[in-house]
C-alpha positions as CSV (number, residue, x, y, z in Angstrom):
1,M,18.3,11.1,18.8
2,P,19.5,10.2,15.7
3,L,17.8,9.7,12.0
4,Q,17.2,6.2,11.1
5,D,17.6,4.9,7.6
6,T,14.1,3.9,7.0
7,R,14.1,2.1,4.4
8,V,15.5,-1.0,6.6
9,H,14.8,-2.0,9.7
10,F,15.2,-5.0,11.5
11,L,12.8,-7.5,13.1
12,N,14.2,-10.0,15.5
13,G,17.5,-9.5,14.3
14,H,16.8,-10.4,11.2
15,Q,16.9,-7.4,8.3
16,H,13.5,-6.5,6.6
17,D,13.4,-4.1,4.3
18,S,10.5,-1.1,4.8
19,H,7.7,-2.8,2.3
20,S,7.8,-5.9,4.0
21,L,7.2,-4.6,7.4
22,I,4.3,-2.9,5.9
23,I,3.0,-5.8,3.9
24,E,3.0,-8.2,7.3
25,N,1.0,-5.0,9.1
26,L,-1.8,-5.2,6.4
27,K,-1.6,-9.2,5.4
28,D,-5.5,-10.1,6.5
29,C,-6.1,-7.2,4.1
30,K,-7.9,-8.1,0.8
31,A,-7.7,-4.5,-0.6
32,V,-5.4,-1.1,-0.2
33,V,-6.9,2.1,-1.3
34,S,-3.7,5.0,-1.4
35,R,-4.1,8.7,-3.1
36,G,-0.7,8.1,-4.0
37,M,1.9,5.4,-3.4
38,G,5.5,4.3,-5.7
39,R,6.0,1.6,-7.7
40,R,8.2,-0.4,-5.8
41,L,5.7,-0.8,-3.0
42,Y,2.5,-1.1,-5.5
43,E,4.0,-4.3,-6.9
44,D,5.3,-5.8,-3.8
45,L,1.4,-5.4,-2.4
46,I,0.6,-6.9,-5.2
47,S,2.6,-9.7,-5.4
48,A,1.6,-10.2,-1.5
49,G,-2.0,-10.8,-3.0
50,I,-3.6,-8.2,-2.5
51,E,-6.0,-5.8,-4.0
52,V,-4.3,-2.5,-4.3
53,Y,-6.2,0.9,-6.3
54,V,-4.7,4.4,-7.0
55,S,-7.5,7.3,-6.8
56,N,-8.1,10.8,-6.7
57,E,-11.0,9.8,-4.4
58,I,-10.3,12.4,-1.6
59,E,-14.2,11.1,0.5
60,V,-12.8,7.3,2.3
61,D,-16.7,6.7,2.6
62,K,-17.1,7.5,-1.3
63,A,-13.6,5.9,-1.9
64,V,-14.7,2.5,-0.2
65,E,-18.5,2.7,-1.3
66,L,-17.0,2.7,-5.1
67,Y,-14.7,-0.1,-4.0
68,I,-18.0,-2.6,-3.0
69,K,-20.0,-1.3,-5.9
70,G,-16.4,-2.5,-8.8
71,E,-17.1,1.5,-9.9
72,L,-13.4,2.9,-8.4
73,I,-11.2,3.7,-10.8
74,N,-7.3,2.7,-10.2
75,L,-5.1,5.0,-11.5
76,L,-2.0,3.7,-12.6
77,E,-1.0,7.0,-13.9
78,I,-0.8,8.6,-10.6
79,L,2.3,6.2,-8.8
80,H,5.5,7.0,-9.1
């Protein structure tokens, strides 16, 4: 099976960049917490009205707890 270009996807015959599909699948989420992501995805999520936190917290439960308390630190400097 040939490798596919993951930067562009086709949905119902229409071309969408890969972030469109990610955002579509996250449309019912209020926030995304990640240990890293690219700046373009970050900006696309923000534009879609989704809160984005880039954190160095490795424990999922702890990250959620910090988010709920409003204490999760957003480390934008680790975006790539």
